[in-house]
C-alpha positions as CSV (number, residue, x, y, z in Angstrom):
1,X,0.0,0.0,0.0
2,X,1.5,3.4,-1.0
3,X,2.4,5.8,1.8
4,X,0.1,8.8,2.0
5,X,1.8,12.1,1.5
6,X,1.4,14.2,4.6
7,X,0.9,18.0,4.4
8,X,4.0,20.0,4.9
9,X,3.7,22.5,7.8
10,X,6.0,25.4,8.2
11,X,6.3,28.7,10.0
12,X,8.9,31.3,9.2
13,X,10.5,32.1,12.6
14,X,12.8,34.9,11.3
15,X,13.0,36.5,7.9
16,X,16.8,37.0,7.7
17,X,17.0,38.5,4.2
18,X,16.2,38.6,0.5
19,X,19.0,37.3,-1.7
20,X,17.3,38.3,-5.0
21,X,13.8,39.0,-6.4
22,X,12.3,37.6,-9.6
23,X,10.0,39.5,-12.0
24,X,6.8,37.6,-10.9
25,X,7.0,38.3,-7.2
26,X,9.0,35.3,-6.2
27,X,12.0,35.9,-3.9
28,X,15.1,33.9,-3.1
29,X,15.3,34.2,0.7
30,X,17.4,33.3,3.7
31,X,15.2,32.5,6.7
32,X,14.9,30.5,9.9
33,X,12.0,28.1,9.3
34,X,10.2,25.7,11.7
35,X,9.3,22.6,9.6
36,X,6.5,20.3,10.9
37,X,6.8,21.7,14.5
38,X,10.5,20.8,14.8
39,X,13.4,23.1,15.9
40,X,14.0,26.0,13.5
41,X,16.6,25.4,10.7
42,X,18.3,27.9,8.4
43,X,16.7,27.8,5.0
44,X,17.6,29.1,1.5
45,X,14.9,28.8,-1.1
46,X,12.5,30.6,-3.5
47,X,9.2,31.8,-2.0
48,X,6.1,33.0,-3.8
49,X,4.3,36.2,-2.9
50,X,3.2,36.3,0.8
51,X,5.0,33.0,1.4
52,X,2.0,31.1,0.1
53,X,4.1,28.9,-2.2
54,X,7.6,27.6,-2.0
55,X,10.2,26.2,-4.3
56,X,13.0,23.7,-3.7
57,X,15.6,24.8,-1.3
58,X,18.4,23.9,1.1
59,X,17.8,23.6,4.9
60,X,20.8,23.8,7.3
61,X,21.5,23.2,10.9
62,X,23.5,25.7,12.8
63,X,26.7,23.6,12.4
64,X,26.1,23.3,8.7
65,X,25.5,27.1,8.4
66,X,28.8,27.8,10.2
67,X,30.6,25.4,7.9
68,X,29.0,27.0,4.8
69,X,30.1,30.5,6.0
70,X,33.6,29.2,6.4
71,X,33.6,27.8,2.8
72,X,32.0,31.0,1.4
73,X,34.6,33.2,3.3
74,X,37.4,31.2,1.8
75,X,36.0,31.5,-1.7
76,X,35.5,35.2,-1.4
77,X,39.2,35.5,-0.4
78,X,40.1,33.7,-3.6
79,X,37.8,35.9,-5.7
80,X,39.3,39.1,-4.1
81,X,42.8,37.9,-5.1
82,X,41.8,37.7,-8.8
């Protein structure tokens, strides 16, 4: 018997920033999101107007966020050297 798809529940705990904005009102955002009542995670994804729809994204723990920052900082240093 196929598993029933449960409804995804989310709450944006903190809107941290807009990375970019599309022409149809969709925005690429960095937020802290509570997924299905669990602890908040850092989240990067596209959101439709008023956060009514969402696209695919990346969700990170605090540890993963800190590692990503380290990797980005290293890449920016390399870019600045060019």
